[in-house]
C-alpha positions as semicolon CSV with decimal commas, in nm:
position;residue;x (nm);y (nm);z (nm)
1;M;1,748;-2,403;1,493
2;E;1,695;-2,481;1,121
3;A;1,667;-2,194;0,857
4;E;1,295;-2,232;0,826
5;E;1,238;-2,206;1,191
6;V;1,464;-1,882;1,222
7;K;1,266;-1,735;0,928
8;T;0,937;-1,824;1,104
9;A;1,059;-1,676;1,415
10;E;1,181;-1,348;1,224
11;S;0,830;-1,345;1,080
12;Q;0,659;-1,341;1,399
13;E;0,903;-1,097;1,561
14;T;0,889;-0,825;1,277
15;G;0,547;-0,892;1,152
16;L;0,435;-1,115;0,865
17;R;0,291;-0,814;0,679
18;S;0,634;-0,662;0,602
19;H;0,750;-0,980;0,403
20;I;0,454;-0,959;0,158
21;P;0,529;-0,812;-0,173
22;F;0,334;-0,488;-0,272
23;W;0,147;-0,658;-0,558
24;M;-0,002;-0,920;-0,308
25;K;-0,133;-0,676;-0,048
26;S;-0,482;-0,540;-0,062
27;N;-0,391;-0,219;0,099
28;L;-0,071;-0,025;0,072
29;T;0,073;0,256;0,290
30;I;0,146;0,587;0,111
31;E;0,506;0,488;0,087
32;E;0,433;0,160;-0,054
33;A;0,190;0,293;-0,304
34;A;0,434;0,552;-0,413
35;A;0,688;0,271;-0,488
36;Y;0,431;0,056;-0,650
37;S;0,283;0,321;-0,874
38;G;0,579;0,560;-0,941
39;I;0,349;0,830;-0,807
40;G;0,509;1,073;-0,545
41;R;0,395;1,058;-0,174
42;H;0,281;1,423;-0,207
43;K;0,058;1,350;-0,491
44;L;-0,095;1,052;-0,343
45;R;-0,175;1,243;-0,031
46;E;-0,330;1,517;-0,243
47;L;-0,555;1,280;-0,436
48;T;-0,647;1,101;-0,123
49;D;-0,730;1,411;0,065
50;N;-1,029;1,445;-0,160
51;E;-1,345;1,298;0,027
52;N;-1,465;1,141;-0,306
53;C;-1,147;0,944;-0,365
54;S;-1,246;0,580;-0,423
55;F;-0,918;0,432;-0,344
56;V;-0,839;0,555;0,001
57;L;-0,920;0,373;0,316
58;W;-0,892;0,561;0,652
59;V;-0,795;0,355;0,957
60;G;-0,824;0,621;1,226
61;S;-0,602;0,886;1,109
62;K;-0,382;0,655;0,895
63;R;-0,461;0,645;0,525
64;L;-0,422;0,315;0,338
65;I;-0,434;0,290;-0,050
66;K;-0,664;0,031;-0,192
67;R;-0,419;-0,122;-0,439
68;R;-0,678;-0,275;-0,695
69;L;-0,889;0,034;-0,701
70;L;-0,569;0,252;-0,745
71;D;-0,480;0,047;-1,048
72;Q;-0,831;0,097;-1,192
73;F;-0,807;0,467;-1,122
74;L;-0,485;0,491;-1,307
75;D;-0,602;0,288;-1,589
76;N;-0,877;0,547;-1,663
77;M;-0,653;0,866;-1,618
78;Y;-0,450;1,035;-1,892
79;S;-0,281;1,264;-1,652
80;I;-0,290;1,346;-1,283
């Protein structure tokens, strides 16, 4: 099996989403958003608990962070 075929098989087995860099994803998990932004997981959960939070996307009970809206939010903040 060639290297490209192995890589494709690994992607199918582990899920393609895990190989996409943070800055290319539309939505991030809390852990990914913390690594991406430098904001702690606890603070991100606190911010996204607010029902008026514009950058949270709830998928059932799972919360995802809308990366572009998080960037806009942070651009307009002095402190959080």
